[in-house]
C-alpha positions as CSV (number, residue, x, y, z in Angstrom):
1,X,139.5,155.8,120.2
2,X,141.9,152.9,120.2
3,X,139.4,150.4,121.8
4,X,136.8,151.2,119.2
5,X,139.2,150.5,116.4
6,X,140.2,147.2,118.1
7,X,136.5,146.2,118.4
8,X,135.9,147.1,114.7
9,X,138.8,144.9,113.6
10,X,137.7,142.0,115.8
11,X,134.1,142.3,114.5
12,X,135.4,142.2,110.9
13,X,137.6,139.2,111.7
14,X,134.6,137.4,113.2
15,X,132.5,138.1,110.1
16,X,135.3,136.8,107.8
17,X,135.6,133.6,109.8
18,X,131.8,133.2,109.7
19,X,131.8,133.7,105.9
20,X,134.5,131.1,105.6
21,X,132.5,128.5,107.6
22,X,129.4,129.2,105.5
23,X,131.4,128.7,102.3
24,X,132.8,125.5,103.6
25,X,129.4,124.2,104.7
26,X,127.9,125.0,101.3
27,X,130.7,123.3,99.4
28,X,130.6,120.1,101.5
29,X,126.8,119.9,101.5
30,X,124.6,118.0,99.0
31,X,123.0,121.2,97.6
32,X,124.8,120.9,94.3
33,X,123.0,119.5,91.4
34,X,124.3,116.9,89.0
35,X,124.1,117.7,85.3
36,X,122.7,114.4,84.0
37,X,119.6,112.3,83.2
38,X,116.9,111.1,85.6
39,X,116.3,107.5,86.6
40,X,113.7,106.1,89.0
41,X,113.4,103.3,91.5
42,X,110.5,102.1,93.7
43,X,111.2,101.1,97.3
44,X,109.0,99.9,100.2
45,X,110.9,102.2,102.6
46,X,113.6,104.8,102.1
47,X,114.4,105.6,105.7
48,X,117.6,107.7,105.9
49,X,117.4,108.9,102.3
50,X,116.6,112.6,101.4
51,X,116.8,114.8,98.4
52,X,120.5,115.4,97.8
53,X,121.6,112.0,99.0
54,X,124.5,110.4,97.0
55,X,124.0,107.8,94.3
56,X,127.2,105.6,94.1
57,X,128.6,102.9,91.8
58,X,131.5,101.0,93.4
59,X,131.8,103.7,96.1
60,X,132.1,106.5,93.5
61,X,129.5,109.3,93.5
62,X,127.7,109.2,90.1
63,X,124.6,111.2,91.0
64,X,122.2,112.5,93.6
65,X,118.6,111.9,94.7
66,X,116.6,114.7,93.1
67,X,113.0,113.9,94.1
68,X,111.0,111.6,96.3
69,X,107.3,110.8,96.1
70,X,104.7,108.3,97.3
71,X,102.9,106.1,94.7
72,X,99.2,106.4,95.8
73,X,98.3,103.0,94.4
74,X,101.1,100.8,95.8
75,X,102.2,103.1,98.7
76,X,105.8,102.6,97.6
77,X,108.4,105.4,97.6
78,X,109.3,106.5,94.2
79,X,112.9,107.9,94.2
80,X,114.1,109.9,91.3
81,X,117.9,110.5,90.9
82,X,120.1,112.3,88.5
83,X,123.0,110.3,87.0
84,X,125.9,111.9,85.3
85,X,125.6,112.0,81.5
86,X,128.8,110.2,81.0
87,X,127.6,107.1,83.0
88,X,125.3,104.7,81.2
89,X,123.4,102.2,83.3
90,X,122.5,98.7,82.0
91,X,118.8,97.8,81.9
92,X,119.2,94.8,84.4
93,X,120.9,96.9,87.1
94,X,119.8,97.0,90.7
95,X,119.7,99.7,93.4
96,X,119.7,99.4,97.2
97,X,119.6,101.8,100.1
98,X,122.7,101.0,102.2
99,X,124.7,102.6,105.1
100,X,128.1,104.0,104.9
101,X,129.5,101.9,107.7
102,X,127.7,100.7,110.8
103,X,126.4,104.0,112.0
104,X,127.1,106.1,108.9
105,X,124.7,108.0,106.7
106,X,122.7,106.2,104.0
107,X,123.1,106.4,100.2
108,X,121.8,104.7,97.1
109,X,124.1,101.9,95.8
110,X,123.7,101.3,92.1
111,X,124.9,97.8,91.0
112,X,125.3,97.8,87.2
113,X,124.0,94.7,85.4
114,X,125.4,92.9,82.4
115,X,122.7,93.7,79.8
116,X,123.8,95.3,76.5
117,X,120.6,97.5,76.6
118,X,121.0,100.7,78.6
119,X,118.3,102.4,80.6
120,X,116.7,105.4,78.9
121,X,115.9,108.8,80.5
122,X,113.3,108.5,83.2
123,X,113.1,104.7,83.2
124,X,112.5,102.7,86.4
125,X,115.3,100.4,87.6
126,X,113.7,97.0,87.9
127,X,115.4,95.6,91.0
128,X,115.3,97.7,94.2
129,X,116.2,96.7,97.8
130,X,114.8,98.9,100.5
131,X,116.5,100.4,103.5
132,X,117.3,98.0,106.3
133,X,116.1,99.3,109.7
134,X,118.9,98.8,112.1
135,X,116.7,99.2,115.2
136,X,114.3,96.6,113.9
137,X,117.1,94.1,113.3
138,X,118.5,94.7,116.8
139,X,115.0,94.2,118.3
140,X,114.5,90.9,116.4
141,X,117.9,89.7,117.5
142,X,117.3,90.7,121.1
143,X,113.8,89.3,121.4
144,X,114.1,86.3,119.0
145,X,112.2,88.0,116.2
146,X,109.0,86.2,117.2
147,X,105.7,87.6,118.5
148,X,104.5,86.2,121.8
149,X,101.4,84.8,120.3
150,X,103.5,83.1,117.6
151,X,105.9,81.7,120.2
152,X,103.0,80.2,122.2
153,X,101.9,78.3,119.1
154,X,105.5,77.1,118.5
155,X,106.0,76.0,122.0
156,X,106.7,72.3,122.6
157,X,104.5,70.6,125.2
158,X,106.2,70.7,128.5
159,X,108.1,73.9,127.7
160,X,107.2,77.5,128.5
161,X,106.1,79.8,125.6
162,X,109.7,80.8,124.9
163,X,110.5,77.3,123.8
164,X,113.3,76.6,126.4
165,X,112.8,73.4,128.3
166,X,112.3,73.6,132.1
167,X,115.3,72.3,133.9
168,X,114.7,70.3,137.1
169,X,117.2,70.5,139.8
170,X,119.7,67.6,139.7
171,X,119.1,64.7,142.0
172,X,121.9,63.6,144.2
173,X,122.0,59.9,145.3
174,X,124.1,58.8,148.2
175,X,125.6,55.3,148.2
């Protein structure tokens, strides 16, 4: 009888701890909505961004991404985000997809402009910088960022396709 009571208490304790973890996970996730107004931006690529991603001004969260769609005419990603009602965004503002550190998650960085006119509900932010692909940058750095057929065209006569001159062994003369 005593072991069944112990097992029941331990089972209840495990359920309470699991409920605590679930509560913490929900509170720290991006499932919360922002009570605000929608703005839009068009990007060529939004790698690393998803619905619920933070929108920040000066590092402070002012909204979240609420929708993502593909423009069938231009094949650009249309990102809709909700901005807090208390934050007004100037019409000449810009947005960029940036990383939170070198290997951190990505977020939308909103840079306010200096225009006196503010963006209205649902307007498109005119200046948008797409996500930078870290793997692509590393590949360009490692391989010179030039295709082989392009490097062959750029080669100087007497040098291989990579553009580096061929070094001949030094000649040694004896007196």
